[in-house]
C-alpha positions as CSV (number, residue, x, y, z in Angstrom):
1,X,0.0,0.0,0.0
2,X,1.3,3.4,-0.9
3,X,2.7,6.0,1.6
4,X,0.2,8.6,0.7
5,X,-3.1,8.2,2.5
6,X,-6.3,8.1,0.5
7,X,-9.1,10.5,1.4
8,X,-12.1,9.1,3.1
9,X,-14.2,9.0,0.0
10,X,-11.3,7.0,-1.8
11,X,-11.1,4.5,1.1
12,X,-15.1,3.9,1.1
13,X,-15.1,3.6,-2.7
14,X,-12.2,1.5,-3.2
15,X,-13.0,-0.7,-0.1
16,X,-16.7,-1.1,-1.1
17,X,-15.7,-1.9,-4.6
18,X,-13.1,-4.5,-3.4
19,X,-15.7,-6.2,-1.0
20,X,-18.6,-6.1,-3.6
21,X,-16.7,-7.1,-6.7
22,X,-14.7,-9.8,-4.7
23,X,-18.0,-11.2,-3.6
24,X,-19.6,-11.2,-6.9
25,X,-16.5,-12.5,-8.9
26,X,-15.6,-15.4,-6.4
27,X,-19.3,-16.4,-6.0
28,X,-19.5,-16.8,-9.8
29,X,-16.3,-18.3,-10.6
30,X,-14.7,-19.9,-7.6
31,X,-17.6,-20.8,-5.3
32,X,-16.6,-18.4,-2.5
33,X,-19.9,-18.3,-0.8
34,X,-20.6,-22.1,-0.9
35,X,-17.2,-22.5,0.9
36,X,-18.6,-20.0,3.6
37,X,-21.8,-22.1,3.8
38,X,-19.9,-25.4,4.2
39,X,-17.6,-23.8,6.9
40,X,-20.7,-22.5,8.9
41,X,-22.4,-26.0,8.5
42,X,-19.2,-27.8,9.7
43,X,-18.9,-25.6,12.8
44,X,-22.6,-26.1,13.6
45,X,-22.3,-29.9,13.6
46,X,-22.8,-31.2,17.1
47,X,-20.0,-33.6,18.3
48,X,-21.5,-37.2,18.7
49,X,-20.2,-40.7,18.5
50,X,-20.1,-40.5,14.8
51,X,-17.5,-38.6,13.1
52,X,-18.4,-35.2,11.8
53,X,-19.0,-34.9,8.0
54,X,-15.9,-33.6,6.1
55,X,-16.4,-30.6,3.8
56,X,-16.6,-33.0,0.8
57,X,-19.1,-35.4,2.3
58,X,-21.1,-32.4,3.5
59,X,-21.0,-30.9,0.0
60,X,-22.2,-34.1,-1.6
61,X,-24.9,-34.6,0.9
62,X,-26.2,-31.0,0.5
63,X,-26.3,-31.2,-3.4
64,X,-28.0,-34.6,-3.3
65,X,-30.7,-33.5,-0.8
66,X,-31.3,-29.9,-1.7
67,X,-29.6,-29.0,-5.0
68,X,-27.0,-26.3,-6.0
69,X,-29.2,-23.3,-5.1
70,X,-29.2,-24.5,-1.4
71,X,-25.6,-23.8,-1.3
72,X,-26.3,-20.0,-1.8
73,X,-28.7,-19.8,1.2
74,X,-28.1,-16.4,3.0
75,X,-25.7,-15.2,0.2
76,X,-27.7,-11.9,-0.3
77,X,-27.0,-10.8,3.3
78,X,-23.5,-12.0,3.0
79,X,-22.7,-10.1,-0.2
80,X,-24.2,-6.8,1.1
81,X,-22.5,-7.2,4.4
82,X,-19.1,-8.0,2.7
83,X,-19.2,-4.8,0.5
84,X,-20.2,-2.6,3.5
85,X,-17.7,-4.1,5.9
86,X,-14.8,-3.7,3.3
87,X,-15.7,0.0,2.9
88,X,-15.8,0.5,6.6
89,X,-12.6,-1.6,7.2
90,X,-10.4,0.3,4.7
91,X,-11.7,3.7,5.8
92,X,-11.0,3.0,9.4
93,X,-7.6,1.5,8.6
94,X,-6.6,4.4,6.4
95,X,-7.8,6.9,8.9
96,X,-6.1,5.1,11.9
97,X,-2.9,4.7,10.0
98,X,-2.4,8.5,9.7
99,X,-2.1,8.6,13.5
100,X,0.4,5.9,13.9
101,X,4.2,6.3,14.1
102,X,6.2,6.1,10.9
103,X,9.7,4.9,9.9
104,X,12.4,7.0,8.2
105,X,10.7,6.4,4.7
106,X,7.4,7.8,5.8
107,X,5.7,4.3,6.0
108,X,3.8,3.2,9.2
109,X,5.8,0.9,11.4
110,X,4.8,-2.7,11.7
111,X,3.4,-1.9,15.2
112,X,1.5,1.0,13.8
113,X,0.0,-1.2,11.1
114,X,-1.1,-3.8,13.7
115,X,-2.8,-1.2,15.7
116,X,-4.5,0.4,12.8
117,X,-5.6,-3.2,11.7
118,X,-7.2,-3.7,15.1
119,X,-9.0,-0.5,15.0
120,X,-10.4,-1.4,11.6
121,X,-11.4,-4.8,12.7
122,X,-13.4,-3.5,15.7
123,X,-15.1,-0.7,13.5
124,X,-16.2,-3.3,10.8
125,X,-17.5,-5.7,13.6
126,X,-19.7,-3.1,15.4
127,X,-21.0,-1.4,12.3
128,X,-21.5,-4.2,9.8
129,X,-20.1,-7.6,10.5
130,X,-21.9,-8.7,13.7
131,X,-25.5,-8.1,12.4
132,X,-24.6,-9.5,8.9
133,X,-22.9,-12.6,10.3
134,X,-25.7,-13.2,12.8
135,X,-28.3,-13.2,9.9
136,X,-26.2,-15.5,7.8
137,X,-25.6,-18.0,10.5
138,X,-29.2,-18.0,11.6
139,X,-30.5,-18.4,7.8
140,X,-28.1,-21.3,7.1
141,X,-28.8,-23.1,10.5
142,X,-32.6,-22.5,9.8
143,X,-32.6,-23.9,6.4
144,X,-30.7,-27.1,7.5
145,X,-33.7,-27.6,10.1
146,X,-36.9,-25.9,10.9
147,X,-37.1,-23.5,7.9
148,X,-38.9,-20.8,9.7
149,X,-37.4,-17.8,7.6
150,X,-38.8,-17.1,4.2
151,X,-36.3,-14.4,3.3
152,X,-33.4,-12.2,4.7
153,X,-36.0,-9.5,5.4
154,X,-38.2,-11.9,7.2
155,X,-35.3,-13.3,9.3
156,X,-34.4,-9.7,10.4
157,X,-38.0,-9.0,11.5
158,X,-38.3,-12.4,13.3
159,X,-35.0,-12.0,15.2
160,X,-35.9,-8.4,16.2
161,X,-39.4,-9.5,17.3
162,X,-38.1,-12.5,19.2
163,X,-35.0,-11.1,20.7
164,X,-34.9,-7.3,20.3
165,X,-32.2,-5.3,18.3
166,X,-29.7,-7.0,20.7
167,X,-30.5,-10.3,18.9
168,X,-28.6,-9.1,15.8
169,X,-25.6,-8.5,18.1
170,X,-25.4,-12.1,19.6
171,X,-21.6,-12.9,19.6
172,X,-20.5,-9.4,19.2
173,X,-17.5,-10.0,21.6
174,X,-16.1,-13.1,19.6
175,X,-16.9,-11.3,16.4
176,X,-15.0,-8.2,17.4
177,X,-12.2,-10.3,18.7
178,X,-12.2,-12.2,15.5
179,X,-12.4,-9.2,13.2
180,X,-9.8,-7.2,15.2
181,X,-7.4,-10.1,15.0
182,X,-8.4,-10.7,11.5
183,X,-7.7,-7.3,10.2
184,X,-4.6,-7.0,12.4
185,X,-3.0,-10.1,10.9
186,X,-4.3,-9.5,7.5
187,X,-2.9,-5.9,7.0
188,X,0.3,-6.5,8.8
189,X,1.1,-9.8,6.8
190,X,0.0,-8.1,3.6
191,X,2.2,-5.1,4.2
192,X,5.1,-7.5,4.9
193,X,4.5,-9.9,1.8
194,X,3.9,-6.8,-0.4
195,X,7.2,-5.3,0.7
196,X,9.1,-8.6,0.1
197,X,7.4,-9.3,-3.3
198,X,7.1,-5.8,-4.9
199,X,10.6,-5.8,-6.3
200,X,10.3,-9.4,-7.7
201,X,6.7,-9.3,-9.0
202,X,6.0,-5.6,-9.6
203,X,2.4,-4.7,-10.0
204,X,1.5,-8.4,-9.5
205,X,2.8,-8.5,-6.0
206,X,-0.6,-7.3,-4.5
207,X,-2.3,-10.6,-5.7
208,X,0.1,-13.0,-4.2
209,X,0.6,-10.9,-1.1
210,X,-3.2,-10.8,-0.6
211,X,-3.5,-14.6,-1.0
212,X,-0.6,-15.3,1.5
213,X,-2.1,-12.7,4.0
214,X,-5.4,-14.7,3.7
215,X,-3.7,-18.0,4.7
216,X,-1.9,-16.6,7.7
217,X,-5.2,-14.9,8.8
218,X,-7.2,-18.2,8.6
219,X,-5.0,-20.1,11.0
220,X,-4.6,-17.1,13.4
221,X,-8.3,-16.3,13.8
222,X,-10.1,-19.5,13.3
223,X,-11.0,-20.2,17.0
224,X,-12.9,-16.7,17.1
225,X,-14.7,-17.6,14.0
226,X,-15.9,-21.0,15.5
227,X,-17.0,-19.3,18.7
228,X,-19.0,-16.6,17.0
229,X,-20.6,-19.3,14.8
230,X,-21.8,-21.3,17.7
231,X,-23.2,-18.3,19.5
232,X,-25.1,-17.1,16.6
233,X,-26.8,-20.3,15.8
234,X,-30.5,-20.4,16.1
235,X,-30.4,-22.1,19.6
236,X,-27.1,-20.3,20.5
237,X,-28.9,-18.0,23.0
238,X,-30.3,-21.0,24.9
239,X,-27.1,-22.9,24.8
240,X,-24.5,-20.4,25.7
241,X,-24.6,-17.6,28.4
242,X,-21.7,-15.7,26.8
243,X,-18.4,-16.0,24.9
244,X,-16.4,-17.6,27.9
245,X,-19.2,-20.0,28.5
246,X,-19.2,-21.0,24.8
247,X,-15.5,-21.5,24.9
248,X,-15.6,-23.7,28.0
249,X,-18.4,-25.7,26.7
250,X,-16.9,-26.3,23.3
251,X,-13.4,-27.1,24.7
252,X,-14.7,-29.4,27.5
253,X,-17.1,-31.3,25.3
254,X,-15.5,-31.5,22.0
255,X,-11.7,-30.8,22.5
256,X,-9.4,-27.9,21.5
257,X,-9.1,-29.0,18.0
258,X,-12.8,-28.4,17.2
259,X,-11.9,-24.6,17.4
260,X,-10.3,-25.1,14.0
261,X,-13.1,-27.1,12.5
262,X,-14.0,-25.6,9.0
263,X,-10.5,-24.4,8.3
264,X,-10.3,-26.0,4.7
265,X,-13.2,-24.2,3.3
266,X,-12.3,-20.9,5.0
267,X,-8.7,-21.3,3.8
268,X,-9.9,-21.5,0.3
269,X,-12.3,-18.6,0.7
270,X,-9.9,-16.2,2.4
271,X,-6.8,-16.9,0.2
272,X,-8.9,-16.1,-2.9
273,X,-10.6,-13.3,-1.2
274,X,-7.3,-11.7,-0.1
275,X,-5.9,-12.0,-3.6
276,X,-9.0,-10.4,-5.3
277,X,-9.9,-7.7,-2.7
278,X,-6.4,-6.2,-2.1
279,X,-5.7,-6.1,-5.9
280,X,-9.0,-4.4,-6.6
281,X,-8.5,-2.0,-3.7
282,X,-5.1,-1.0,-4.9
283,X,-6.4,-0.6,-8.6
284,X,-9.3,1.5,-7.6
285,X,-7.2,3.8,-5.4
286,X,-4.7,4.3,-8.2
287,X,-7.6,5.0,-10.6
288,X,-9.0,7.7,-8.2
289,X,-5.6,9.3,-7.7
290,X,-5.4,9.7,-11.4
291,X,-8.8,11.3,-11.5
292,X,-7.8,13.6,-8.7
293,X,-4.5,14.6,-10.5
294,X,-6.5,15.2,-13.7
295,X,-5.2,12.1,-15.6
296,X,-7.3,9.7,-17.6
297,X,-7.8,6.4,-15.8
298,X,-6.1,3.5,-17.5
299,X,-4.0,5.5,-19.9
300,X,-0.9,5.8,-17.8
301,X,1.2,3.4,-15.7
302,X,1.3,3.9,-12.0
303,X,4.3,3.8,-9.8
304,X,4.8,4.0,-6.1
305,X,5.4,7.4,-4.3
306,X,8.1,7.2,-1.7
307,X,8.6,10.1,0.6
308,X,12.4,11.1,0.6
309,X,13.6,10.1,4.0
310,X,15.7,12.7,6.2
311,X,17.7,10.7,8.7
312,X,17.5,11.6,12.3
313,X,14.8,14.3,11.6
314,X,11.1,14.1,12.6
315,X,8.6,14.8,10.0
316,X,6.0,17.2,11.1
317,X,4.0,17.9,7.9
318,X,3.1,16.5,4.4
319,X,1.9,18.7,1.6
320,X,0.8,18.2,-2.0
321,X,4.3,18.4,-3.2
322,X,6.6,18.6,-0.2
323,X,7.3,17.5,3.3
324,X,8.5,19.3,6.3
325,X,10.9,18.0,8.9
326,X,11.8,19.5,12.3
327,X,15.4,20.6,12.7
328,X,15.0,22.2,16.2
329,X,12.5,24.4,18.0
330,X,13.3,27.3,15.6
331,X,14.1,25.7,12.2
332,X,12.4,23.3,9.7
333,X,13.6,21.7,6.6
334,X,11.3,21.6,3.5
335,X,12.1,18.8,0.9
336,X,10.3,17.7,-2.2
337,X,8.7,14.2,-2.9
338,X,10.6,11.7,-4.9
339,X,9.1,8.8,-7.0
340,X,10.2,5.3,-7.0
341,X,11.6,4.3,-10.4
342,X,9.4,2.1,-12.6
343,X,10.4,-1.6,-12.8
344,X,12.2,-3.3,-15.7
345,X,8.9,-4.4,-17.2
346,X,7.4,-0.7,-17.2
347,X,6.2,0.6,-20.6
348,X,7.6,3.7,-22.4
349,X,4.5,5.5,-21.3
350,X,5.1,4.7,-17.7
351,X,8.7,5.7,-17.8
352,X,7.9,9.0,-19.5
353,X,5.2,9.9,-16.8
354,X,8.0,9.0,-14.1
355,X,10.5,11.3,-15.6
356,X,7.9,14.0,-16.2
357,X,6.5,13.9,-12.7
358,X,10.0,13.8,-11.3
359,X,11.1,16.9,-13.0
360,X,7.8,18.7,-12.0
361,X,8.4,18.1,-8.4
362,X,12.1,19.1,-8.6
363,X,11.1,22.3,-10.3
364,X,8.6,23.2,-7.7
365,X,11.3,23.1,-5.2
366,X,13.8,25.0,-7.5
367,X,11.1,27.6,-8.1
368,X,10.7,28.2,-4.3
369,X,14.5,28.3,-3.7
370,X,15.0,30.9,-6.5
371,X,12.4,33.2,-5.0
372,X,13.6,32.8,-1.4
373,X,17.2,33.6,-2.4
374,X,15.8,36.7,-3.9
375,X,13.7,37.5,-0.8
376,X,16.6,36.9,1.5
377,X,18.0,40.2,0.0
378,X,14.5,41.7,0.3
379,X,13.0,40.5,3.7
380,X,9.7,41.4,4.8
381,X,8.0,40.8,8.3
382,X,5.1,39.1,6.6
383,X,7.0,36.8,4.3
384,X,8.4,33.4,5.5
385,X,12.2,33.7,6.4
386,X,14.5,31.5,4.6
387,X,17.5,30.4,6.7
388,X,19.4,28.6,3.9
389,X,17.9,28.0,0.4
390,X,21.2,26.7,-1.2
391,X,21.3,23.1,0.1
392,X,20.5,20.2,-2.2
393,X,18.3,18.4,0.4
394,X,15.9,21.3,0.5
395,X,15.1,24.6,2.1
396,X,15.9,25.5,5.8
397,X,13.1,28.0,7.0
398,X,12.1,29.7,10.2
399,X,9.5,27.7,12.1
400,X,6.0,29.2,12.3
401,X,2.7,27.8,13.4
402,X,-0.4,27.0,11.3
403,X,-3.8,28.5,12.0
404,X,-6.0,26.1,14.0
405,X,-9.6,26.7,12.9
406,X,-11.1,24.2,15.4
407,X,-9.4,25.4,18.6
408,X,-10.4,28.4,20.6
409,X,-12.7,31.3,19.7
410,X,-12.9,32.9,16.3
411,X,-10.4,35.9,15.8
412,X,-12.2,39.3,16.1
413,X,-12.5,41.7,13.3
414,X,-9.4,43.6,14.5
415,X,-7.1,40.6,14.2
416,X,-8.5,39.6,10.8
417,X,-7.9,43.2,9.5
418,X,-4.3,43.1,10.7
419,X,-3.8,39.7,9.0
420,X,-5.3,41.0,5.7
421,X,-3.1,44.1,5.8
422,X,0.0,42.1,6.6
423,X,-0.7,39.7,3.7
424,X,-1.5,42.6,1.3
425,X,1.8,44.3,2.2
426,X,3.6,41.1,1.6
427,X,2.0,40.5,-1.9
428,X,2.9,44.1,-2.8
429,X,6.4,43.5,-1.7
430,X,7.0,40.5,-3.9
431,X,5.1,42.1,-6.8
432,X,7.5,45.0,-6.9
433,X,10.4,42.8,-8.4
434,X,7.8,41.2,-10.8
435,X,7.0,38.1,-8.9
436,X,3.4,36.5,-8.4
437,X,2.8,34.1,-5.6
438,X,0.1,32.4,-7.6
439,X,-1.2,30.2,-4.8
440,X,-2.7,32.4,-2.0
441,X,-4.8,30.3,0.4
442,X,-5.3,29.6,4.0
443,X,-3.1,26.5,3.9
444,X,-0.2,28.8,2.7
445,X,-0.5,31.2,5.6
446,X,1.3,30.7,8.9
447,X,1.6,32.8,12.0
448,X,4.6,33.8,14.1
449,X,5.0,34.1,17.9
450,X,3.4,37.6,17.8
451,X,0.3,36.5,16.0
452,X,1.3,38.1,12.7
453,X,0.3,36.4,9.4
454,X,3.2,35.0,7.4
455,X,2.9,34.2,3.7
456,X,4.6,31.0,2.7
457,X,5.0,28.3,0.0
458,X,6.4,30.0,-3.2
459,X,6.6,26.8,-5.1
460,X,3.9,27.9,-7.7
461,X,5.4,31.4,-8.0
462,X,5.9,32.8,-11.4
463,X,6.8,36.2,-13.2
464,X,3.9,38.7,-13.2
465,X,1.6,38.4,-16.2
466,X,2.7,34.9,-17.2
467,X,1.3,31.4,-16.6
468,X,2.9,29.3,-14.0
469,X,4.4,26.2,-15.7
470,X,7.2,24.2,-13.9
471,X,10.4,26.0,-13.6
472,X,9.4,29.6,-14.4
473,X,12.6,30.9,-13.1
474,X,16.1,30.1,-14.3
475,X,18.0,28.0,-11.8
476,X,21.1,25.9,-11.5
477,X,21.3,22.9,-13.9
478,X,21.3,19.5,-12.7
479,X,23.1,16.4,-13.9
480,X,23.3,12.8,-13.2
């Protein structure tokens, strides 16, 4: 997964598409839902003197007695739940990952990924998975016995009437434990496998990494899945008082090994699910990034964005074309983004875009260096102060604070007038040598210790009266 974080709408769209398309494609072509049906039926089999039916015997028995359509009992609730939970999962994960610690390359640490995965699992469990799994389990259990439910809608009404809304949250504890462990293991192992395979397989790494993550996830979380299935059965409320009681009863009466019953069909389902869902998610996110940047989807190769690391410095901000590191309490370092080179199998089109975007990002920083070197000779109290604009790693700047719109009372009219006057003076000051800022907005205004407004970010600056293409100002040539 890329270092840049998708916006909430990108996470929901890509996650929902991944869950919905993955359910649709795997149901049609690889029997994903029937494996879920077999897994649930296996987990619901009571232990008796006779040996529980294997997945294959259970499959043949169901087909002989009820036909193929019976294998899709409860699939509607399952598919809708899968699309919704995938959207919630990726939204929660992408949001939580922004709050986690990062390594020197700007990527979340393994521990940060684990915690973000746990948060994502808990969110999908509470908002989507528990009600959806309860309905699916009750419908499958009911169709194998009494057949009281005529449809998914009828099942919802029946459960709410008989048990209240709380009936839809039977097993919420094991479901949350399972989903938290599931997402934690899945995202962490996927990130590990993706990092190990990306250089070898290129764009195809997400498919294999997703499949391997699915395998690891199955064996790590199967006991939680078995417990939630037992508790969500039609008679689960009568048989078990809670999660711990269910665990004690199952282990005491049937042994520890029964907690991994149904592993084979779930292994087939999650390995395929992981391969399909992660690859779809990555593809949709890349497509939406191309839309946001004005590109045409599908017409350009994609490549990974890597934030250029600054050793021993703490990153305090990321912008559209740059990142800012803390040097000390008074000085920050602004550096540009750098792109990872396309692999050996990249097309000429992909290489061209890589070179074009790399030059564009480099020229933005060069523009700002040129303007700030000029302004060092013409300082102004309402323009950001450059400490050193000559270094190859970036620009060393005086540290200021951003405006916080969500903290404290709104500034009064007198303060706002002072800010506007200061910014107007700053713009007139840079206009006098023929420079246009070209990107005046609230994100490019900072404040000093006296509360004065400071104009910053001159990366888009250009000569007055001219458009602002990359590298408007002459600068030092580069080689190598």
